[in-house]
C-alpha positions as CSV (number, residue, x, y, z in Angstrom):
1,M,17.6,16.9,1.5
2,S,19.8,17.0,4.6
3,I,16.9,15.3,6.5
4,I,17.0,12.4,4.1
5,Y,20.8,12.1,4.4
6,N,20.5,12.0,8.2
7,Y,17.8,9.2,8.1
8,R,20.0,7.2,5.7
9,L,23.0,7.6,8.0
10,V,21.0,6.4,11.0
11,F,19.7,3.4,9.1
12,L,23.2,2.4,8.0
13,M,24.5,2.6,11.6
14,V,21.6,0.4,12.8
15,V,22.2,-2.1,10.1
16,F,25.9,-2.2,10.8
17,L,25.4,-2.8,14.5
18,Q,22.9,-5.5,13.8
19,L,25.2,-7.3,11.4
20,L,28.0,-7.3,14.0
21,S,25.8,-8.9,16.7
22,G,23.6,-11.1,14.4
23,K,23.3,-14.9,14.3
24,I,21.9,-17.1,11.6
25,M,18.3,-18.1,12.1
26,S,17.5,-21.7,12.9
27,Q,17.5,-24.0,9.9
28,S,14.7,-26.2,11.2
29,T,12.2,-23.6,9.9
30,A,12.1,-23.0,6.1
31,N,12.7,-19.6,4.6
32,V,10.1,-18.9,1.9
33,F,10.2,-16.1,-0.7
34,I,7.0,-15.1,-2.4
35,N,7.6,-13.6,-5.8
36,C,4.6,-11.8,-7.3
37,A,4.9,-11.7,-11.0
38,T,3.5,-8.1,-11.2
39,T,2.3,-5.4,-8.8
40,E,-1.2,-6.4,-9.8
41,T,-0.8,-10.1,-9.0
42,R,-2.9,-11.3,-6.1
43,C,-0.5,-12.4,-3.4
44,Y,-2.1,-11.3,-0.1
45,R,1.2,-11.3,1.7
46,D,-0.2,-10.3,5.2
47,Y,-2.8,-13.1,5.0
48,L,-0.1,-15.7,4.1
49,F,2.2,-14.5,6.8
50,Q,-0.5,-15.1,9.5
51,T,-2.1,-18.2,8.1
52,L,1.0,-20.3,7.2
53,S,2.7,-20.9,10.5
54,N,6.3,-22.0,11.1
55,C,7.6,-20.4,7.9
56,N,10.0,-17.5,7.7
57,F,8.9,-15.3,4.9
58,V,12.0,-13.5,3.6
59,W,12.4,-10.4,1.3
60,D,15.5,-11.7,-0.5
61,A,15.3,-14.7,-2.8
62,N,19.0,-15.6,-2.0
63,N,18.0,-16.3,1.6
64,A,15.1,-18.7,0.7
65,D,14.8,-22.4,0.9
66,V,11.8,-22.2,-1.4
67,Q,10.8,-19.7,-4.0
68,I,7.2,-19.4,-5.0
69,L,6.4,-17.5,-8.2
70,V,2.8,-16.4,-8.4
71,S,1.4,-15.4,-11.8
72,E,-1.9,-14.9,-13.5
73,K,-3.3,-15.7,-17.0
74,Q,-6.7,-14.8,-18.2
75,N,-8.9,-17.8,-19.0
76,S,-11.7,-18.2,-21.5
77,Q,-14.3,-17.9,-18.7
78,G,-13.4,-14.2,-18.3
79,G,-11.6,-14.9,-15.0
80,F,-8.0,-15.8,-14.3
81,R,-5.9,-18.9,-13.8
82,I,-3.5,-18.3,-10.8
83,N,-0.3,-20.3,-11.2
84,F,2.2,-21.2,-8.5
85,E,5.7,-22.4,-9.4
86,F,7.6,-23.9,-6.4
87,T,11.4,-24.1,-6.7
88,G,13.5,-25.7,-4.0
89,M,16.9,-24.1,-3.1
90,K,19.8,-25.0,-0.9
91,T,19.0,-28.4,0.8
92,L,15.8,-28.6,-1.3
93,F,17.7,-28.0,-4.6
94,G,16.1,-30.0,-7.5
95,K,12.6,-30.2,-6.0
96,K,10.0,-28.5,-8.1
97,D,6.2,-28.4,-8.3
98,T,3.6,-26.4,-10.2
99,L,0.0,-25.9,-9.0
100,W,-2.9,-23.7,-10.2
101,F,-6.5,-23.0,-9.8
102,D,-9.1,-21.2,-12.0
103,L,-10.6,-18.1,-10.6
104,P,-14.1,-17.4,-12.0
105,Q,-15.0,-13.8,-12.7
106,G,-16.7,-11.9,-9.9
107,Q,-15.2,-13.8,-6.9
108,T,-14.7,-12.1,-3.5
109,E,-11.3,-11.6,-1.9
110,E,-12.1,-14.1,0.8
111,F,-12.6,-16.8,-1.9
112,I,-9.4,-15.8,-3.7
113,R,-7.0,-15.7,-0.8
114,T,-8.4,-18.9,0.8
115,N,-7.7,-20.8,-2.4
116,I,-4.2,-19.2,-2.7
117,V,-3.3,-20.4,0.9
118,Q,-4.6,-23.9,0.1
119,Q,-2.5,-24.2,-3.1
120,I,0.6,-22.8,-1.5
121,S,0.3,-25.1,1.5
122,K,-0.1,-28.1,-0.8
123,G,3.0,-27.2,-2.7
124,L,5.1,-26.6,0.5
125,N,3.9,-29.9,1.9
126,Y,5.2,-31.7,-1.2
127,L,8.6,-30.0,-1.1
128,F,9.0,-30.5,2.6
129,H,8.1,-34.2,2.6
130,H,11.0,-36.3,4.1
131,T,13.0,-33.2,4.9
132,I,14.0,-31.4,8.1
133,F,11.2,-28.9,7.5
134,A,8.4,-31.5,7.4
135,Q,7.5,-31.5,11.1
136,S,7.9,-27.8,11.8
137,F,5.5,-26.8,8.9
138,D,1.9,-26.5,9.9
139,I,-1.2,-24.7,8.6
140,K,-3.0,-22.7,11.3
141,P,-6.7,-22.0,10.8
142,L,-7.5,-18.3,10.6
143,A,-10.1,-18.6,13.3
144,I,-7.5,-19.4,16.0
145,L,-4.8,-17.0,14.9
146,K,-3.3,-15.0,17.8
147,T,-1.3,-11.8,17.9
148,E,1.6,-13.5,19.8
149,P,4.8,-14.2,17.8
150,K,5.5,-17.6,16.5
151,P,7.6,-19.5,19.1
152,N,10.4,-20.2,16.7
153,Q,10.6,-16.6,15.6
154,A,10.5,-15.2,19.1
155,Q,13.5,-17.3,20.1
156,Q,15.6,-16.7,17.0
157,H,18.0,-13.8,16.5
158,D,17.5,-11.7,13.4
159,P,20.6,-9.7,12.3
160,W,18.2,-7.0,11.0
161,N,16.2,-7.0,14.2
162,L,12.9,-7.2,12.2
163,W,13.7,-4.1,10.2
164,N,13.0,-4.2,6.5
165,F,13.4,-1.6,3.8
166,T,11.9,-0.9,0.4
167,A,13.2,1.5,-2.2
168,S,11.3,2.1,-5.4
169,V,10.7,4.5,-8.3
170,E,7.4,4.9,-10.0
171,G,6.8,6.9,-13.1
172,Y,4.3,7.8,-15.8
173,I,4.9,9.5,-19.1
174,E,2.8,10.4,-22.2
175,G,3.2,12.8,-25.0
176,Q,2.9,13.9,-28.6
177,S,5.1,16.0,-30.8
178,N,3.7,19.1,-29.2
179,Y,2.8,17.8,-25.7
180,L,4.7,16.1,-22.9
181,F,3.6,15.0,-19.4
182,Y,5.6,12.9,-16.9
183,N,5.3,12.1,-13.2
184,I,8.2,10.5,-11.4
185,E,8.0,9.4,-7.7
186,P,11.0,7.9,-5.9
187,K,9.9,6.2,-2.6
188,F,11.7,4.8,0.4
189,T,10.0,2.9,3.3
190,A,11.6,1.5,6.4
191,R,9.5,-0.6,8.8
192,K,9.7,-2.7,11.9
193,I,6.6,-4.5,13.1
194,T,6.1,-6.6,16.2
195,P,2.8,-7.7,17.8
196,K,3.1,-4.8,20.3
197,H,5.0,-2.1,18.4
198,K,5.2,-0.6,15.0
199,W,7.8,1.8,13.5
200,V,7.4,3.1,10.0
201,L,9.2,5.7,8.0
202,N,7.9,6.8,4.6
203,I,9.8,9.1,2.3
204,Q,8.4,10.1,-1.1
205,Q,9.4,12.7,-3.6
206,G,7.5,13.9,-6.6
207,F,8.5,15.5,-9.9
208,K,5.7,16.4,-12.3
209,Q,6.1,18.2,-15.6
210,N,3.5,19.4,-18.1
211,S,4.4,21.2,-21.3
212,Y,2.6,22.2,-24.5
213,T,3.9,23.8,-27.7
214,I,1.2,26.0,-29.4
215,N,2.1,28.2,-32.5
216,E,5.7,27.4,-31.9
217,E,5.6,28.8,-28.4
218,K,6.4,26.3,-25.6
219,Q,4.8,26.6,-22.2
220,S,6.1,24.3,-19.5
221,I,5.8,23.8,-15.7
222,L,7.7,21.6,-13.3
223,V,6.2,20.9,-9.8
224,K,8.3,19.3,-7.0
225,S,7.2,17.9,-3.7
226,L,8.7,15.9,-0.8
227,D,7.0,14.1,2.1
228,I,8.8,12.5,5.1
229,I,6.5,10.7,7.6
230,P,7.8,8.8,10.6
231,L,5.2,7.0,12.7
232,Y,5.1,5.0,15.9
233,A,2.2,2.9,17.1
234,G,2.1,1.0,20.4
235,S,-0.4,-1.6,21.7
236,I,-2.5,-1.0,24.8
237,N,-4.9,-3.9,24.4
238,E,-7.0,-5.7,21.7
239,H,-9.0,-2.6,21.0
240,W,-6.8,0.4,21.9
241,S,-3.5,1.8,20.5
242,W,-1.5,4.9,21.0
243,G,1.2,6.5,18.9
244,A,2.7,9.6,17.4
245,M,3.4,11.0,13.9
246,I,5.6,13.7,12.3
247,H,4.9,14.9,8.8
248,Y,7.5,17.0,7.0
249,R,6.3,18.3,3.7
250,T,7.3,20.6,0.8
251,N,5.0,21.1,-2.2
252,E,5.2,23.8,-4.8
253,Y,1.7,23.1,-6.0
254,V,0.2,24.2,-2.7
255,N,2.7,27.1,-2.1
256,L,4.5,25.2,0.7
257,K,8.2,25.9,1.3
258,S,8.1,23.7,4.3
259,S,5.5,22.2,6.7
260,V,6.0,20.3,9.9
261,R,3.2,18.6,11.6
262,I,3.6,16.9,15.0
263,A,0.8,15.0,16.8
264,P,0.1,12.2,19.3
265,I,-2.5,9.7,18.1
266,I,-5.0,7.5,20.0
267,E,-7.0,4.8,18.2
268,Y,-9.9,2.5,19.0
269,N,-10.7,-0.6,16.9
270,I,-14.3,-1.8,17.3
271,F,-13.2,-5.3,16.4
272,P,-10.2,-7.0,18.1
273,Y,-6.9,-6.3,16.3
274,S,-6.4,-10.1,16.0
275,K,-9.3,-10.1,13.5
276,N,-7.6,-7.6,11.2
277,L,-7.5,-9.9,8.2
278,V,-11.3,-10.1,7.9
279,K,-12.6,-6.9,9.6
280,Q,-11.4,-3.6,10.9
281,M,-13.3,-0.5,12.0
282,R,-10.8,1.9,13.6
283,L,-11.5,5.4,15.0
284,A,-8.3,7.5,15.2
285,Y,-7.9,11.0,16.7
286,Q,-4.8,13.2,16.6
287,I,-4.2,16.7,18.0
288,G,-1.0,18.7,17.5
289,L,0.8,21.6,16.0
290,Q,1.5,22.5,12.4
291,K,4.2,25.0,11.4
292,Q,4.2,26.3,7.8
293,R,6.5,28.4,5.7
294,Y,5.2,29.6,2.3
295,L,6.9,30.2,-1.0
296,G,4.8,33.4,-1.5
297,E,2.5,35.6,0.6
298,T,-0.9,34.0,1.2
299,I,-4.4,35.4,0.9
300,Y,-4.1,35.9,4.7
301,E,-0.9,37.9,4.2
302,K,1.3,35.3,5.9
303,L,4.7,34.0,5.0
304,E,4.9,31.6,7.9
305,E,2.6,30.6,10.8
306,T,2.2,28.0,13.5
307,L,-1.3,26.6,14.0
308,P,-3.0,24.0,16.3
309,Y,-5.0,21.4,14.5
310,Q,-7.0,18.2,15.0
311,R,-8.0,15.3,12.9
312,L,-10.6,12.5,13.4
313,A,-10.6,9.5,11.0
314,L,-12.8,6.5,10.7
315,L,-11.2,3.7,8.7
316,T,-13.0,0.5,7.6
317,D,-11.7,-2.6,6.0
318,I,-14.1,-5.6,6.0
319,T,-13.6,-8.8,3.8
320,R,-16.3,-11.4,3.8
321,N,-17.7,-14.0,1.5
322,W,-20.1,-11.5,0.0
323,G,-17.5,-9.0,-0.9
324,S,-15.3,-6.3,0.7
325,I,-15.6,-2.7,2.0
326,R,-12.7,-0.4,2.4
327,G,-13.3,3.2,3.2
328,T,-12.3,6.3,5.2
329,V,-14.0,9.3,6.6
330,Q,-11.8,12.1,7.8
331,S,-12.6,15.4,9.4
332,S,-9.9,18.0,10.2
333,S,-9.8,21.6,11.4
334,F,-7.5,24.3,12.8
335,L,-8.3,24.8,16.5
336,N,-7.8,28.6,16.4
337,D,-10.5,28.8,13.7
338,L,-12.9,25.9,13.4
339,Q,-14.4,27.4,10.2
340,K,-11.2,26.4,8.4
341,N,-11.9,22.7,8.0
342,R,-12.0,19.8,5.6
343,L,-14.2,16.7,5.4
344,S,-13.3,13.8,3.1
345,F,-14.9,10.5,2.1
346,S,-13.1,7.7,0.2
347,S,-14.3,4.2,-0.5
348,E,-13.7,1.0,-2.4
349,F,-16.7,-1.3,-2.4
350,S,-17.0,-4.7,-4.1
351,F,-20.2,-6.8,-3.8
352,R,-21.4,-10.0,-5.3
353,L,-25.1,-9.2,-5.7
354,A,-26.2,-12.5,-7.1
355,K,-24.7,-15.5,-8.9
356,G,-22.6,-14.1,-11.7
357,L,-23.5,-10.5,-10.9
358,F,-20.7,-8.4,-9.4
359,F,-20.7,-4.7,-8.6
360,N,-17.8,-2.4,-7.6
361,V,-17.4,1.3,-6.9
362,N,-14.4,3.4,-6.0
363,G,-14.2,7.1,-5.3
364,Q,-13.4,10.1,-3.2
365,F,-15.2,13.3,-2.3
366,E,-13.9,16.3,-0.3
367,I,-15.5,19.4,1.2
368,I,-12.7,22.0,1.4
369,N,-12.6,25.1,3.6
370,D,-8.9,25.1,4.7
371,Q,-6.9,26.4,1.8
372,I,-4.8,28.8,4.0
373,S,-1.8,28.5,1.7
374,L,-3.4,30.1,-1.4
375,L,-1.3,32.7,-3.1
376,K,-2.3,36.3,-2.5
377,K,-0.9,37.4,-5.9
378,P,-2.3,35.3,-8.8
379,L,0.2,33.8,-11.2
380,A,-0.1,33.8,-15.0
381,D,-3.1,31.9,-16.3
382,D,-0.9,29.3,-18.0
383,V,0.6,28.2,-14.7
384,Y,-2.9,27.2,-13.5
385,L,-3.9,25.6,-16.8
386,L,-0.7,23.5,-16.7
387,G,-1.4,22.4,-13.1
388,G,1.5,24.3,-11.6
389,Q,-0.5,25.9,-8.7
390,Q,-3.7,25.2,-6.8
391,L,-6.9,27.1,-7.4
392,A,-9.4,28.1,-4.8
393,T,-12.2,25.4,-4.6
394,K,-14.9,24.2,-2.3
395,N,-14.8,20.5,-3.3
396,N,-12.7,17.8,-5.0
397,F,-14.0,14.5,-6.2
398,W,-13.4,11.5,-8.5
399,G,-15.1,8.2,-9.0
400,E,-15.4,5.0,-11.0
401,F,-17.8,2.0,-11.0
402,G,-18.4,-1.2,-12.7
403,L,-21.2,-3.8,-13.1
404,T,-20.3,-7.3,-14.4
405,Y,-22.6,-10.2,-15.2
406,T,-21.1,-13.6,-16.2
407,F,-23.2,-16.6,-17.4
408,G,-22.8,-19.8,-19.4
409,S,-20.7,-22.9,-18.9
410,K,-18.9,-23.0,-15.5
411,Y,-16.5,-25.7,-16.7
412,N,-14.8,-23.9,-19.6
413,S,-11.6,-22.7,-17.8
414,I,-9.0,-23.5,-20.4
415,V,-6.1,-21.2,-20.8
416,N,-5.2,-20.4,-24.4
417,P,-2.9,-17.4,-25.0
418,R,-3.0,-17.6,-28.9
419,M,-3.6,-14.1,-30.4
420,G,-4.3,-12.8,-27.0
421,Y,-5.2,-9.1,-26.7
422,L,-5.7,-8.8,-30.5
423,D,-9.5,-8.7,-30.0
424,E,-9.3,-6.0,-27.3
425,V,-10.7,-2.6,-28.2
426,W,-7.9,-0.7,-26.4
427,F,-5.4,-2.7,-28.5
428,Q,-7.0,-2.2,-31.8
429,N,-7.5,1.6,-31.3
430,K,-3.8,2.2,-30.8
């Protein structure tokens, strides 16, 4: 926990120094705050940031000249109506507008995000009409986007020096009178991203408890974990990048008292980085050292060890009119013993096969030969049954798929929330 404290202290010092030397950004460019109604709402922030030029997208609504609330409601076509509520603030106080569009079922991400940009640009044009923001606001076609910073932003001084921070807590709980399971994950992210450099710090803790009461006897297990991952990435050209990463980890489930992994990284993108919104195919290689300390003696009679390792990853993210493909293939091994290795595949495919016919599949599969942290002395059976410790395995997998076909009237896009969800199977079975 002292590491987390040191990081927080460094960030507070950086923020304090930036506040001392900061200046207010030019008011000729509007500050826009995008408010996604839920975590599942389609907002496509990165796409908006690059497509809508001469707007400063801010993380705090109090700093905004315009707030845009994006929300979704299911329509009778089986799709969604995406709604945009524009509210002017500061010099735009009193200006309001509401726009929406109906999203038929089975549309691709390219269709959705293009329509979102069109609606948001219409609303902003209305609010900016006859104001100081009218001339500076412009819509830049995606095809001519460049990786250089916007001229206005490059010349302005940001008191935070482009750093932004996100703190969150996610949790899940379920239970009965004789059963309880919960999973809580506090998270903290700090990032600074420029066209040439990228600094990211991710911190995540995990608390997972599983307990049963059988014949008045309670069995319970609590598993804790911590991950701290600072990463730097630097630009070489439109296809090559270099960087470095450190991964500090503790995890009771895999018998890790502590693990520190340090490695430089080189990456090649088959497509230019400036095309990242529509297609990426990146090959990344890292080689470094991994020092591990264990909670208990391992099957190799180790309490700690330092090992050289390597990892090769292929990452794909392609979004086109026909659908989208996201996937990774990773291969890793210890250099002192190449037989200790792991190969993993993960994917998220969405395809529009024909008019009204949509197919999607998500999943992951791993071939595992590197469980060097397995305990030598087995624990009680209930610890494994409750998910408190890993078991020896040769593979790990999960998957889900869906096939949807929609037909009938294409004009019936009326939103009517009356007695919503009452006809849903999941609702009636509660």
